[in-house]
C-alpha positions, -999 to 999 in steps of 0.1 A, spaced: 1 -2 2 27 25 2 42 19 -28 6 24 -42 1 57 -18 34 72 -10 24 106 -4 -3 92 16 15 67 38 48 78 54 58 44 73 45 7 75 48 -15 107 36 -49 116 39 -85 103 16 -107 86 -23 -93 87 -14 -70 121 -2 -40 101 0 -2 104 4 28 88 14 66 92 0 95 76 27 114 57 33 144 85 42 168 53 10 163 36 -14 157 70 -4 172 98 -10 162 130 -38 185 135 -60 176 106 -61 140 124 -57 121 93 -66 84 112 -95 102 126 -110 110 89 -101 73 76 -117 55 105 -154 75 101 -147 64 63 -134 28 68 -170 24 89 -190 36 62 -169 9 36 -183 -19 68 -146 -25 86 -131 -9 116 -98 1 119 -79 8 154 -66 45 147 -49 77 170 -47 109 150 -21 105 124 -17 66 127 -38 36 115 -38 -2 126 -56 -35 114 -62 -66 134 -85 -90 116 -106 -120 133 -82 -154 144 -101 -165 116 -98 -150 82 -105 -164 48 -90 -152 13 -125 -141 1 -130 -116 32 -90 -103 24 -95 -101 -6 -133 -78 2 -110 -58 24 -80 -45 3 -103 -27 -23 -120 -11 2 -84 -3 22 -76 16 -13 -109 37 -14 -107 49 20 -70 63 15 -85 77 -16 -104 95 4 -141 83 -12 
């Protein structure tokens, strides 16, 4: 995702499906709370992400299938486009 959204995501951390990222602090200053906007849009797209002011963390269910992951990735992309 960072390669796809280099002007949005500044750092990625985690392993496996437990992932998180930070918004670019130049494009999205901390006072704008970009992750809170992401969180609200994510809920509209049907998923929940744990968010601070400038970071987003994903922790999928312990039991998850490929179809659910395939559904989630396009939704995450739409939210990163802030749609």
